[in-house]
C-alpha atoms as a printed R data frame, in Angstrom:
    type eleno elety resid chain resno      x       y      z
1   ATOM     1    CA   UNK     A     1  4.119 -41.550 47.597
2   ATOM     2    CA   UNK     A     2  7.088 -43.868 46.945
3   ATOM     3    CA   UNK     A     3 10.446 -42.106 46.670
4   ATOM     4    CA   UNK     A     4 12.373 -42.982 43.509
5   ATOM     5    CA   UNK     A     5 16.163 -42.816 43.406
6   ATOM     6    CA   UNK     A     6 17.575 -42.484 39.904
7   ATOM     7    CA   UNK     A     7 20.533 -41.164 37.932
8   ATOM     8    CA   UNK     A     8 20.119 -37.537 36.964
9   ATOM     9    CA   UNK     A     9 18.954 -36.776 33.427
10  ATOM    10    CA   UNK     A    10 20.465 -33.719 31.765
11  ATOM    11    CA   UNK     A    11 17.010 -32.193 31.309
12  ATOM    12    CA   UNK     A    12 16.445 -32.444 35.083
13  ATOM    13    CA   UNK     A    13 19.561 -30.493 36.057
14  ATOM    14    CA   UNK     A    14 17.837 -27.154 36.722
15  ATOM    15    CA   UNK     A    15 15.246 -28.672 39.059
16  ATOM    16    CA   UNK     A    16 17.962 -30.762 40.717
17  ATOM    17    CA   UNK     A    17 20.204 -27.743 41.275
18  ATOM    18    CA   UNK     A    18 17.342 -25.552 42.521
19  ATOM    19    CA   UNK     A    19 16.474 -28.220 45.082
20  ATOM    20    CA   UNK     A    20 20.057 -28.190 46.356
21  ATOM    21    CA   UNK     A    21 20.051 -24.392 46.658
22  ATOM    22    CA   UNK     A    22 16.849 -24.502 48.688
23  ATOM    23    CA   UNK     A    23 18.272 -27.164 50.986
24  ATOM    24    CA   UNK     A    24 21.355 -25.059 51.723
25  ATOM    25    CA   UNK     A    25 19.405 -21.823 52.134
26  ATOM    26    CA   UNK     A    26 20.795 -20.152 49.024
27  ATOM    27    CA   UNK     A    27 18.356 -18.012 47.070
28  ATOM    28    CA   UNK     A    28 20.316 -18.069 43.831
29  ATOM    29    CA   UNK     A    29 23.786 -18.123 42.312
30  ATOM    30    CA   UNK     A    30 25.388 -16.020 39.610
31  ATOM    31    CA   UNK     A    31 27.781 -18.823 38.614
32  ATOM    32    CA   UNK     A    32 25.079 -21.291 37.626
33  ATOM    33    CA   UNK     A    33 26.627 -22.195 34.290
34  ATOM    34    CA   UNK     A    34 29.939 -23.162 35.864
35  ATOM    35    CA   UNK     A    35 28.099 -25.419 38.305
36  ATOM    36    CA   UNK     A    36 26.265 -26.961 35.367
37  ATOM    37    CA   UNK     A    37 29.494 -27.499 33.444
38  ATOM    38    CA   UNK     A    38 31.251 -29.171 36.390
39  ATOM    39    CA   UNK     A    39 28.375 -31.494 37.315
40  ATOM    40    CA   UNK     A    40 29.123 -35.053 36.204
41  ATOM    41    CA   UNK     A    41 25.605 -35.956 35.159
42  ATOM    42    CA   UNK     A    42 26.140 -39.711 34.977
43  ATOM    43    CA   UNK     A    43 27.582 -39.682 38.533
44  ATOM    44    CA   UNK     A    44 24.734 -37.664 40.053
45  ATOM    45    CA   UNK     A    45 21.546 -39.013 41.571
46  ATOM    46    CA   UNK     A    46 18.275 -37.506 42.686
47  ATOM    47    CA   UNK     A    47 15.572 -38.784 45.006
48  ATOM    48    CA   UNK     A    48 12.153 -37.862 43.659
49  ATOM    49    CA   UNK     A    49  8.765 -37.932 45.349
50  ATOM    50    CA   UNK     A    50  6.461 -37.593 42.374
51  ATOM    51    CA   UNK     A    51  7.755 -34.507 40.580
52  ATOM    52    CA   UNK     A    52  9.516 -33.055 43.638
53  ATOM    53    CA   UNK     A    53 13.229 -33.449 44.276
54  ATOM    54    CA   UNK     A    54 13.706 -34.553 47.898
55  ATOM    55    CA   UNK     A    55 17.353 -35.647 47.883
56  ATOM    56    CA   UNK     A    56 20.563 -35.463 45.873
57  ATOM    57    CA   UNK     A    57 24.152 -36.658 45.748
58  ATOM    58    CA   UNK     A    58 26.880 -36.243 43.153
59  ATOM    59    CA   UNK     A    59 30.374 -37.589 42.568
60  ATOM    60    CA   UNK     A    60 33.265 -35.538 41.221
61  ATOM    61    CA   UNK     A    61 36.333 -37.124 39.619
62  ATOM    62    CA   UNK     A    62 39.544 -35.834 41.214
63  ATOM    63    CA   UNK     A    63 43.189 -36.812 41.467
64  ATOM    64    CA   UNK     A    64 44.432 -36.061 44.975
65  ATOM    65    CA   UNK     A    65 48.015 -35.915 46.205
66  ATOM    66    CA   UNK     A    66 48.838 -38.536 48.835
67  ATOM    67    CA   UNK     A    67 52.005 -38.956 50.935
68  ATOM    68    CA   UNK     A    68 54.828 -39.652 48.516
69  ATOM    69    CA   UNK     A    69 53.488 -37.246 45.881
70  ATOM    70    CA   UNK     A    70 51.375 -39.599 43.777
71  ATOM    71    CA   UNK     A    71 48.056 -38.304 42.444
72  ATOM    72    CA   UNK     A    72 45.488 -40.926 43.403
73  ATOM    73    CA   UNK     A    73 42.062 -41.011 41.693
74  ATOM    74    CA   UNK     A    74 39.507 -39.971 44.303
75  ATOM    75    CA   UNK     A    75 35.729 -39.675 44.136
76  ATOM    76    CA   UNK     A    76 34.560 -36.421 45.690
77  ATOM    77    CA   UNK     A    77 31.087 -36.726 47.201
78  ATOM    78    CA   UNK     A    78 29.216 -33.459 46.778
79  ATOM    79    CA   UNK     A    79 25.772 -31.831 46.545
80  ATOM    80    CA   UNK     A    80 24.365 -34.130 49.248
81  ATOM    81    CA   UNK     A    81 21.023 -33.173 50.763
82  ATOM    82    CA   UNK     A    82 17.713 -34.607 51.937
83  ATOM    83    CA   UNK     A    83 14.676 -32.328 52.095
84  ATOM    84    CA   UNK     A    84 13.464 -31.537 55.607
85  ATOM    85    CA   UNK     A    85 10.079 -33.024 54.658
86  ATOM    86    CA   UNK     A    86 11.642 -36.444 53.965
87  ATOM    87    CA   UNK     A    87 14.067 -37.026 56.836
88  ATOM    88    CA   UNK     A    88 14.380 -40.362 58.641
89  ATOM    89    CA   UNK     A    89 13.137 -42.361 55.659
90  ATOM    90    CA   UNK     A    90 16.496 -43.904 54.707
91  ATOM    91    CA   UNK     A    91 17.025 -41.623 51.687
92  ATOM    92    CA   UNK     A    92 20.551 -40.552 52.666
93  ATOM    93    CA   UNK     A    93 21.562 -44.119 53.414
94  ATOM    94    CA   UNK     A    94 20.236 -45.317 50.053
95  ATOM    95    CA   UNK     A    95 22.127 -42.577 48.205
96  ATOM    96    CA   UNK     A    96 25.350 -43.355 50.069
97  ATOM    97    CA   UNK     A    97 24.885 -47.058 49.341
98  ATOM    98    CA   UNK     A    98 24.391 -46.355 45.650
99  ATOM    99    CA   UNK     A    99 27.333 -43.980 45.304
100 ATOM   100    CA   UNK     A   100 29.865 -46.116 47.189
101 ATOM   101    CA   UNK     A   101 28.772 -49.231 45.291
102 ATOM   102    CA   UNK     A   102 29.193 -47.313 42.031
103 ATOM   103    CA   UNK     A   103 32.717 -46.236 42.990
104 ATOM   104    CA   UNK     A   104 33.662 -49.803 43.817
105 ATOM   105    CA   UNK     A   105 32.093 -51.227 40.653
106 ATOM   106    CA   UNK     A   106 33.910 -48.714 38.434
107 ATOM   107    CA   UNK     A   107 37.207 -49.777 40.020
108 ATOM   108    CA   UNK     A   108 39.039 -46.524 39.266
109 ATOM   109    CA   UNK     A   109 39.044 -44.722 42.604
110 ATOM   110    CA   UNK     A   110 40.260 -46.386 45.805
111 ATOM   111    CA   UNK     A   111 39.255 -43.327 47.845
112 ATOM   112    CA   UNK     A   112 36.176 -41.224 48.438
113 ATOM   113    CA   UNK     A   113 36.421 -37.748 49.970
114 ATOM   114    CA   UNK     A   114 33.988 -35.046 51.015
115 ATOM   115    CA   UNK     A   115 33.572 -31.781 52.889
116 ATOM   116    CA   UNK     A   116 30.703 -31.573 55.338
117 ATOM   117    CA   UNK     A   117 28.546 -28.847 56.833
118 ATOM   118    CA   UNK     A   118 27.366 -31.474 59.353
119 ATOM   119    CA   UNK     A   119 30.377 -33.798 59.825
120 ATOM   120    CA   UNK     A   120 28.750 -36.072 62.391
121 ATOM   121    CA   UNK     A   121 26.504 -37.492 59.666
122 ATOM   122    CA   UNK     A   122 29.280 -39.157 57.684
123 ATOM   123    CA   UNK     A   123 31.201 -41.078 60.341
124 ATOM   124    CA   UNK     A   124 28.663 -43.883 60.177
125 ATOM   125    CA   UNK     A   125 29.444 -44.247 56.478
126 ATOM   126    CA   UNK     A   126 33.176 -44.668 57.173
127 ATOM   127    CA   UNK     A   127 34.500 -41.128 56.580
128 ATOM   128    CA   UNK     A   128 37.184 -39.854 58.966
129 ATOM   129    CA   UNK     A   129 38.516 -36.308 59.328
130 ATOM   130    CA   UNK     A   130 41.679 -36.331 57.202
131 ATOM   131    CA   UNK     A   131 42.614 -32.636 57.024
132 ATOM   132    CA   UNK     A   132 42.035 -29.472 58.993
133 ATOM   133    CA   UNK     A   133 42.051 -25.836 57.918
134 ATOM   134    CA   UNK     A   134 43.356 -22.646 59.483
135 ATOM   135    CA   UNK     A   135 41.240 -19.484 59.690
136 ATOM   136    CA   UNK     A   136 42.581 -16.256 61.169
137 ATOM   137    CA   UNK     A   137 41.931 -12.519 61.405
138 ATOM   138    CA   UNK     A   138 45.313 -10.828 61.438
139 ATOM   139    CA   UNK     A   139 45.440  -7.360 63.018
140 ATOM   140    CA   UNK     A   140 48.016  -5.780 60.719
141 ATOM   141    CA   UNK     A   141 48.085  -2.591 62.821
142 ATOM   142    CA   UNK     A   142 49.726  -4.603 65.624
143 ATOM   143    CA   UNK     A   143 51.438  -7.485 63.794
144 ATOM   144    CA   UNK     A   144 54.624  -7.139 61.720
145 ATOM   145    CA   UNK     A   145 56.168  -9.620 59.285
146 ATOM   146    CA   UNK     A   146 59.772 -10.792 59.404
147 ATOM   147    CA   UNK     A   147 60.594 -11.475 55.748
148 ATOM   148    CA   UNK     A   148 63.543 -13.509 54.406
149 ATOM   149    CA   UNK     A   149 66.408 -12.239 52.225
150 ATOM   150    CA   UNK     A   150 65.490 -11.859 48.565
151 ATOM   151    CA   UNK     A   151 61.996 -10.547 49.191
152 ATOM   152    CA   UNK     A   152 62.883  -7.056 47.953
153 ATOM   153    CA   UNK     A   153 64.160  -8.423 44.643
154 ATOM   154    CA   UNK     A   154 60.680  -9.383 43.420
155 ATOM   155    CA   UNK     A   155 58.283  -7.199 41.469
156 ATOM   156    CA   UNK     A   156 54.579  -7.146 42.301
157 ATOM   157    CA   UNK     A   157 51.927  -6.634 39.631
158 ATOM   158    CA   UNK     A   158 48.175  -6.287 40.182
159 ATOM   159    CA   UNK     A   159 45.640  -7.800 37.780
160 ATOM   160    CA   UNK     A   160 42.169  -6.402 38.418
161 ATOM   161    CA   UNK     A   161 40.776  -9.199 36.263
162 ATOM   162    CA   UNK     A   162 42.094 -12.472 37.764
163 ATOM   163    CA   UNK     A   163 40.988 -14.425 34.690
164 ATOM   164    CA   UNK     A   164 43.518 -12.509 32.585
165 ATOM   165    CA   UNK     A   165 46.399 -14.133 34.498
166 ATOM   166    CA   UNK     A   166 44.729 -17.480 35.165
167 ATOM   167    CA   UNK     A   167 47.170 -19.502 33.058
168 ATOM   168    CA   UNK     A   168 50.212 -18.163 34.920
169 ATOM   169    CA   UNK     A   169 48.573 -18.770 38.300
170 ATOM   170    CA   UNK     A   170 47.557 -22.295 37.372
171 ATOM   171    CA   UNK     A   171 51.140 -23.072 36.375
172 ATOM   172    CA   UNK     A   172 52.271 -22.099 39.891
173 ATOM   173    CA   UNK     A   173 49.451 -24.091 41.483
174 ATOM   174    CA   UNK     A   174 50.263 -27.197 39.414
175 ATOM   175    CA   UNK     A   175 53.869 -27.143 40.628
176 ATOM   176    CA   UNK     A   176 52.709 -26.964 44.256
177 ATOM   177    CA   UNK     A   177 50.178 -29.807 44.062
178 ATOM   178    CA   UNK     A   178 52.637 -32.752 44.348
179 ATOM   179    CA   UNK     A   179 54.269 -31.248 47.444
180 ATOM   180    CA   UNK     A   180 51.370 -31.487 49.892
181 ATOM   181    CA   UNK     A   181 48.923 -34.356 50.561
182 ATOM   182    CA   UNK     A   182 45.296 -33.421 50.084
183 ATOM   183    CA   UNK     A   183 45.837 -31.008 47.204
184 ATOM   184    CA   UNK     A   184 43.770 -31.584 44.073
185 ATOM   185    CA   UNK     A   185 44.987 -31.731 40.494
186 ATOM   186    CA   UNK     A   186 42.358 -29.643 38.786
187 ATOM   187    CA   UNK     A   187 40.496 -31.280 35.909
188 ATOM   188    CA   UNK     A   188 39.425 -29.087 32.953
189 ATOM   189    CA   UNK     A   189 36.969 -26.460 34.109
190 ATOM   190    CA   UNK     A   190 37.989 -26.613 37.766
191 ATOM   191    CA   UNK     A   191 40.652 -23.932 37.275
192 ATOM   192    CA   UNK     A   192 37.736 -21.474 37.147
193 ATOM   193    CA   UNK     A   193 36.378 -22.588 40.539
194 ATOM   194    CA   UNK     A   194 38.676 -20.335 42.634
195 ATOM   195    CA   UNK     A   195 37.637 -17.352 40.475
196 ATOM   196    CA   UNK     A   196 33.937 -17.597 41.333
197 ATOM   197    CA   UNK     A   197 32.976 -14.167 42.621
198 ATOM   198    CA   UNK     A   198 29.218 -13.617 42.420
199 ATOM   199    CA   UNK     A   199 28.183 -10.122 43.591
200 ATOM   200    CA   UNK     A   200 25.525 -11.679 45.809
201 ATOM   201    CA   UNK     A   201 28.244 -13.233 47.976
202 ATOM   202    CA   UNK     A   202 30.636 -10.287 48.315
203 ATOM   203    CA   UNK     A   203 28.992  -8.820 51.422
204 ATOM   204    CA   UNK     A   204 30.137  -5.323 50.552
205 ATOM   205    CA   UNK     A   205 33.612  -6.270 49.373
206 ATOM   206    CA   UNK     A   206 35.201  -5.298 46.085
207 ATOM   207    CA   UNK     A   207 35.408  -7.700 43.140
208 ATOM   208    CA   UNK     A   208 38.225 -10.231 43.332
209 ATOM   209    CA   UNK     A   209 41.719  -8.977 42.391
210 ATOM   210    CA   UNK     A   210 44.997 -10.821 41.889
211 ATOM   211    CA   UNK     A   211 48.566  -9.788 42.684
212 ATOM   212    CA   UNK     A   212 51.503 -11.553 41.044
213 ATOM   213    CA   UNK     A   213 55.057 -11.859 42.362
214 ATOM   214    CA   UNK     A   214 57.536 -11.850 39.454
215 ATOM   215    CA   UNK     A   215 61.292 -12.240 39.289
216 ATOM   216    CA   UNK     A   216 63.705 -10.034 37.323
217 ATOM   217    CA   UNK     A   217 62.925 -11.984 34.144
218 ATOM   218    CA   UNK     A   218 59.174 -11.517 34.476
219 ATOM   219    CA   UNK     A   219 58.538 -15.141 35.489
220 ATOM   220    CA   UNK     A   220 55.625 -15.542 37.899
221 ATOM   221    CA   UNK     A   221 56.821 -16.948 41.240
222 ATOM   222    CA   UNK     A   222 53.548 -16.647 43.130
223 ATOM   223    CA   UNK     A   223 50.103 -15.094 43.293
224 ATOM   224    CA   UNK     A   224 47.412 -14.060 45.761
225 ATOM   225    CA   UNK     A   225 43.724 -13.513 45.056
226 ATOM   226    CA   UNK     A   226 41.929 -11.147 47.400
227 ATOM   227    CA   UNK     A   227 39.100  -8.652 47.844
228 ATOM   228    CA   UNK     A   228 38.820  -5.509 49.977
229 ATOM   229    CA   UNK     A   229 35.978  -4.586 52.295
230 ATOM   230    CA   UNK     A   230 36.172  -0.939 53.431
231 ATOM   231    CA   UNK     A   231 35.174  -0.121 56.992
232 ATOM   232    CA   UNK     A   232 35.943   1.991 60.030
233 ATOM   233    CA   UNK     A   233 36.270   1.587 63.763
234 ATOM   234    CA   UNK     A   234 33.096   3.512 64.554
235 ATOM   235    CA   UNK     A   235 35.040   6.698 65.285
236 ATOM   236    CA   UNK     A   236 35.955   7.680 61.755
237 ATOM   237    CA   UNK     A   237 39.284   5.869 61.516
238 ATOM   238    CA   UNK     A   238 39.664   3.419 58.600
239 ATOM   239    CA   UNK     A   239 39.550  -0.240 59.550
240 ATOM   240    CA   UNK     A   240 39.066  -2.152 56.324
241 ATOM   241    CA   UNK     A   241 39.475  -5.859 55.747
242 ATOM   242    CA   UNK     A   242 41.579  -7.732 53.201
243 ATOM   243    CA   UNK     A   243 39.831 -10.993 52.354
244 ATOM   244    CA   UNK     A   244 42.378 -13.492 51.120
245 ATOM   245    CA   UNK     A   245 40.920 -16.052 48.704
246 ATOM   246    CA   UNK     A   246 44.048 -18.080 47.946
247 ATOM   247    CA   UNK     A   247 47.821 -17.726 47.773
248 ATOM   248    CA   UNK     A   248 50.536 -19.917 46.282
249 ATOM   249    CA   UNK     A   249 54.249 -19.279 45.844
250 ATOM   250    CA   UNK     A   250 57.213 -21.268 44.560
251 ATOM   251    CA   UNK     A   251 59.770 -20.016 47.094
252 ATOM   252    CA   UNK     A   252 60.088 -18.199 50.408
253 ATOM   253    CA   UNK     A   253 60.847 -14.709 49.001
254 ATOM   254    CA   UNK     A   254 57.796 -14.775 46.712
255 ATOM   255    CA   UNK     A   255 55.617 -16.066 49.541
256 ATOM   256    CA   UNK     A   256 56.829 -13.310 51.870
257 ATOM   257    CA   UNK     A   257 56.440 -10.600 49.237
258 ATOM   258    CA   UNK     A   258 52.785 -11.509 48.729
259 ATOM   259    CA   UNK     A   259 52.026 -11.501 52.451
260 ATOM   260    CA   UNK     A   260 53.838  -8.185 52.924
261 ATOM   261    CA   UNK     A   261 51.723  -6.710 50.133
262 ATOM   262    CA   UNK     A   262 48.507  -7.867 51.836
263 ATOM   263    CA   UNK     A   263 49.682  -6.480 55.189
264 ATOM   264    CA   UNK     A   264 50.496  -3.092 53.659
265 ATOM   265    CA   UNK     A   265 47.336  -2.221 51.745
266 ATOM   266    CA   UNK     A   266 46.138   1.311 52.531
267 ATOM   267    CA   UNK     A   267 43.106   1.796 54.805
268 ATOM   268    CA   UNK     A   268 43.076  -1.917 55.660
269 ATOM   269    CA   UNK     A   269 43.933  -3.150 59.144
270 ATOM   270    CA   UNK     A   270 42.763  -6.772 59.084
271 ATOM   271    CA   UNK     A   271 43.758  -9.632 56.794
272 ATOM   272    CA   UNK     A   272 40.980 -12.233 56.945
273 ATOM   273    CA   UNK     A   273 42.514 -15.635 56.255
274 ATOM   274    CA   UNK     A   274 40.270 -18.591 55.491
275 ATOM   275    CA   UNK     A   275 40.911 -22.219 54.565
276 ATOM   276    CA   UNK     A   276 44.693 -22.173 54.814
277 ATOM   277    CA   UNK     A   277 47.049 -25.046 55.794
278 ATOM   278    CA   UNK     A   278 47.355 -25.498 59.551
279 ATOM   279    CA   UNK     A   279 51.159 -25.229 59.181
280 ATOM   280    CA   UNK     A   280 51.035 -22.155 56.914
281 ATOM   281    CA   UNK     A   281 54.513 -20.532 57.050
282 ATOM   282    CA   UNK     A   282 53.205 -17.031 57.837
283 ATOM   283    CA   UNK     A   283 52.599 -18.307 61.391
284 ATOM   284    CA   UNK     A   284 56.402 -18.289 61.777
285 ATOM   285    CA   UNK     A   285 56.834 -14.835 60.219
286 ATOM   286    CA   UNK     A   286 54.864 -12.967 62.901
287 ATOM   287    CA   UNK     A   287 56.941 -14.090 65.870
288 ATOM   288    CA   UNK     A   288 55.286 -13.868 69.280
289 ATOM   289    CA   UNK     A   289 52.373 -11.907 67.812
290 ATOM   290    CA   UNK     A   290 50.596 -15.010 66.527
291 ATOM   291    CA   UNK     A   291 48.013 -14.685 69.320
292 ATOM   292    CA   UNK     A   292 46.992 -11.315 67.827
293 ATOM   293    CA   UNK     A   293 46.052 -13.142 64.626
294 ATOM   294    CA   UNK     A   294 43.194 -15.005 66.345
295 ATOM   295    CA   UNK     A   295 43.956 -18.363 64.676
296 ATOM   296    CA   UNK     A   296 41.196 -20.971 64.553
297 ATOM   297    CA   UNK     A   297 41.498 -24.566 63.386
298 ATOM   298    CA   UNK     A   298 38.524 -26.384 61.857
299 ATOM   299    CA   UNK     A   299 37.805 -29.695 60.147
300 ATOM   300    CA   UNK     A   300 38.071 -29.666 56.357
301 ATOM   301    CA   UNK     A   301 38.364 -32.859 54.266
302 ATOM   302    CA   UNK     A   302 36.902 -36.235 55.247
303 ATOM   303    CA   UNK     A   303 38.196 -39.405 53.588
304 ATOM   304    CA   UNK     A   304 37.312 -43.086 53.445
305 ATOM   305    CA   UNK     A   305 39.030 -45.929 51.615
306 ATOM   306    CA   UNK     A   306 36.599 -47.585 49.231
307 ATOM   307    CA   UNK     A   307 39.172 -50.265 48.425
308 ATOM   308    CA   UNK     A   308 41.418 -50.641 51.480
309 ATOM   309    CA   UNK     A   309 44.177 -52.597 49.776
310 ATOM   310    CA   UNK     A   310 44.493 -50.293 46.770
311 ATOM   311    CA   UNK     A   311 44.263 -47.141 48.882
312 ATOM   312    CA   UNK     A   312 46.990 -48.112 51.344
313 ATOM   313    CA   UNK     A   313 49.250 -49.339 48.533
314 ATOM   314    CA   UNK     A   314 48.869 -46.027 46.651
315 ATOM   315    CA   UNK     A   315 50.841 -43.940 49.166
316 ATOM   316    CA   UNK     A   316 54.323 -44.195 50.642
317 ATOM   317    CA   UNK     A   317 55.363 -44.340 54.295
318 ATOM   318    CA   UNK     A   318 57.835 -42.232 56.241
319 ATOM   319    CA   UNK     A   319 59.667 -45.267 57.652
320 ATOM   320    CA   UNK     A   320 59.539 -49.026 56.987
321 ATOM   321    CA   UNK     A   321 56.328 -50.621 58.166
322 ATOM   322    CA   UNK     A   322 55.091 -54.217 58.211
323 ATOM   323    CA   UNK     A   323 51.831 -54.479 60.088
324 ATOM   324    CA   UNK     A   324 48.597 -56.481 59.936
325 ATOM   325    CA   UNK     A   325 45.468 -54.375 60.270
326 ATOM   326    CA   UNK     A   326 42.146 -55.832 61.357
327 ATOM   327    CA   UNK     A   327 39.694 -53.496 59.615
328 ATOM   328    CA   UNK     A   328 36.040 -53.075 60.522
329 ATOM   329    CA   UNK     A   329 33.807 -51.736 57.729
330 ATOM   330    CA   UNK     A   330 30.128 -52.493 58.218
331 ATOM   331    CA   UNK     A   331 28.932 -50.238 55.390
332 ATOM   332    CA   UNK     A   332 31.371 -51.561 52.762
333 ATOM   333    CA   UNK     A   333 31.848 -55.162 53.949
334 ATOM   334    CA   UNK     A   334 34.231 -56.032 51.114
335 ATOM   335    CA   UNK     A   335 36.877 -54.185 53.171
336 ATOM   336    CA   UNK     A   336 36.198 -56.132 56.371
337 ATOM   337    CA   UNK     A   337 38.986 -58.326 57.684
338 ATOM   338    CA   UNK     A   338 42.772 -58.475 57.999
339 ATOM   339    CA   UNK     A   339 45.174 -56.692 55.677
340 ATOM   340    CA   UNK     A   340 48.972 -56.896 55.709
341 ATOM   341    CA   UNK     A   341 50.563 -53.540 54.925
342 ATOM   342    CA   UNK     A   342 54.255 -53.559 54.012
343 ATOM   343    CA   UNK     A   343 55.959 -50.422 52.769
344 ATOM   344    CA   UNK     A   344 58.462 -47.631 53.088
345 ATOM   345    CA   UNK     A   345 59.370 -44.389 51.314
346 ATOM   346    CA   UNK     A   346 59.602 -46.098 47.935
347 ATOM   347    CA   UNK     A   347 56.226 -47.836 47.825
348 ATOM   348    CA   UNK     A   348 53.927 -50.300 49.517
349 ATOM   349    CA   UNK     A   349 51.771 -53.381 49.159
350 ATOM   350    CA   UNK     A   350 48.581 -54.149 51.060
351 ATOM   351    CA   UNK     A   351 46.975 -57.553 50.669
352 ATOM   352    CA   UNK     A   352 44.556 -59.894 52.395
353 ATOM   353    CA   UNK     A   353 46.093 -62.132 55.037
354 ATOM   354    CA   UNK     A   354 45.215 -64.786 57.613
355 ATOM   355    CA   UNK     A   355 48.049 -63.730 59.894
356 ATOM   356    CA   UNK     A   356 47.325 -62.492 63.409
357 ATOM   357    CA   UNK     A   357 46.381 -58.828 63.576
358 ATOM   358    CA   UNK     A   358 48.700 -56.192 65.067
359 ATOM   359    CA   UNK     A   359 46.211 -53.319 65.196
360 ATOM   360    CA   UNK     A   360 42.401 -53.210 65.129
361 ATOM   361    CA   UNK     A   361 40.537 -50.180 63.819
362 ATOM   362    CA   UNK     A   362 37.609 -49.195 61.635
363 ATOM   363    CA   UNK     A   363 37.766 -47.832 58.103
364 ATOM   364    CA   UNK     A   364 36.842 -44.440 59.570
365 ATOM   365    CA   UNK     A   365 40.157 -44.337 61.427
366 ATOM   366    CA   UNK     A   366 42.012 -45.410 58.283
367 ATOM   367    CA   UNK     A   367 40.444 -42.458 56.475
368 ATOM   368    CA   UNK     A   368 41.506 -40.099 59.264
369 ATOM   369    CA   UNK     A   369 45.173 -41.174 59.186
370 ATOM   370    CA   UNK     A   370 45.443 -41.755 55.438
371 ATOM   371    CA   UNK     A   371 46.909 -38.354 54.506
372 ATOM   372    CA   UNK     A   372 49.102 -38.071 57.593
373 ATOM   373    CA   UNK     A   373 47.148 -35.313 59.341
374 ATOM   374    CA   UNK     A   374 45.997 -37.457 62.274
375 ATOM   375    CA   UNK     A   375 48.165 -39.962 64.119
376 ATOM   376    CA   UNK     A   376 47.269 -43.515 64.991
377 ATOM   377    CA   UNK     A   377 48.627 -42.837 68.497
378 ATOM   378    CA   UNK     A   378 46.134 -40.019 68.981
379 ATOM   379    CA   UNK     A   379 43.268 -42.222 67.842
380 ATOM   380    CA   UNK     A   380 44.480 -45.009 70.128
381 ATOM   381    CA   UNK     A   381 44.476 -42.588 73.054
382 ATOM   382    CA   UNK     A   382 40.849 -41.820 72.155
383 ATOM   383    CA   UNK     A   383 40.024 -45.534 72.190
384 ATOM   384    CA   UNK     A   384 39.546 -45.686 68.408
385 ATOM   385    CA   UNK     A   385 42.536 -47.972 67.666
386 ATOM   386    CA   UNK     A   386 43.525 -51.098 69.615
387 ATOM   387    CA   UNK     A   387 47.100 -52.364 69.749
388 ATOM   388    CA   UNK     A   388 47.181 -56.166 69.568
389 ATOM   389    CA   UNK     A   389 50.958 -56.597 69.248
390 ATOM   390    CA   UNK     A   390 53.266 -54.604 71.508
391 ATOM   391    CA   UNK     A   391 55.194 -52.010 69.525
392 ATOM   392    CA   UNK     A   392 52.917 -52.117 66.481
393 ATOM   393    CA   UNK     A   393 51.226 -48.823 67.326
394 ATOM   394    CA   UNK     A   394 54.465 -46.827 67.463
395 ATOM   395    CA   UNK     A   395 55.730 -48.455 64.260
396 ATOM   396    CA   UNK     A   396 52.570 -47.796 62.277
397 ATOM   397    CA   UNK     A   397 51.967 -44.324 63.690
398 ATOM   398    CA   UNK     A   398 55.444 -43.152 62.611
399 ATOM   399    CA   UNK     A   399 55.016 -44.702 59.178
400 ATOM   400    CA   UNK     A   400 51.691 -42.996 58.474
401 ATOM   401    CA   UNK     A   401 53.012 -39.545 59.488
402 ATOM   402    CA   UNK     A   402 53.919 -36.885 56.955
403 ATOM   403    CA   UNK     A   403 56.342 -33.930 57.021
404 ATOM   404    CA   UNK     A   404 53.754 -31.468 55.725
405 ATOM   405    CA   UNK     A   405 50.249 -31.211 57.100
406 ATOM   406    CA   UNK     A   406 47.691 -32.291 54.499
407 ATOM   407    CA   UNK     A   407 45.470 -29.553 53.125
408 ATOM   408    CA   UNK     A   408 42.445 -29.214 50.866
409 ATOM   409    CA   UNK     A   409 42.904 -25.955 48.900
410 ATOM   410    CA   UNK     A   410 39.227 -25.441 48.006
411 ATOM   411    CA   UNK     A   411 35.841 -27.036 48.339
412 ATOM   412    CA   UNK     A   412 33.863 -28.871 45.710
């Protein structure tokens, strides 16, 4: 039968969502209504073979921090799947074509971003790895924290129901968002995303809890959401695990107080850290014991400019830059050609030009360097960027860099 690609109808949402769960090997979810609420129906498509869903893709409207602190509208590509019975029929390509064309036609979002369980799929559509994440399993029986002055002056308070302190936590999160590229300003409803805690996914851990760090006036300076999984070492000695969900703090003492709390929980000897910034400060609070924390770095967010000129003009640059980029973009040919980027720490312009190119690269490489987490020099060493004018590579690579590593705080 002929596969039909069409915009999702609200009445089709349950079948659409069930098809996605099957594709990702999930038998069911207890947070179905939140998923329904956050789905942007008019930005979601399904591929149907008769009455069977055989593919899906959805766009999510975000505002993402870029270097310089601006919140740039970004289209998050999510819920992408093709049924195993319908592979190699061009369904994914047709969905990507439709979604990227729709982003361009709407004219609101110069960027598209995604997370990927199979990253190699998306390079051919122009997405480059823009951020990484840090995972670690910290052996708190062998690792000690060196905390800064002022840590003891904070009060810690536990909220067994994290939703009861959600407003205070979101206020802290909102103040942190402009500081780090890659962070997302949460639209209404998305503040509940980090609280999702279905029993089916706890794997023996307790329900999610939240600890707050407060100053002498009762103002919240930071928070950490976590769960506990009891266990032993096989010989009767406790060896439980603290599973950190997320942690944000407004200053160093609050940050240290939260980590010290997690390290000191009774009957727990491991803090399992997932999806943290690769330059997370706790790495510098454990001294030479960092190797005992078993750190692991993984890919996280992938980005691609949908409108090259608007995307590059939306961020600032760490030093003055004036460079002509020869951009290859076979999938979105409206980006193909030469662009002159001129900017500094105050702003930038990026416009079409007929001038000779200084650097040649594809839109995939632009996506990788856009948030400052990957350097143009590194990509050049890998043969992904070509220097056409001597000195242009060093100039542009310094300009695209960022003081803080970019970081995606949660999936979507």
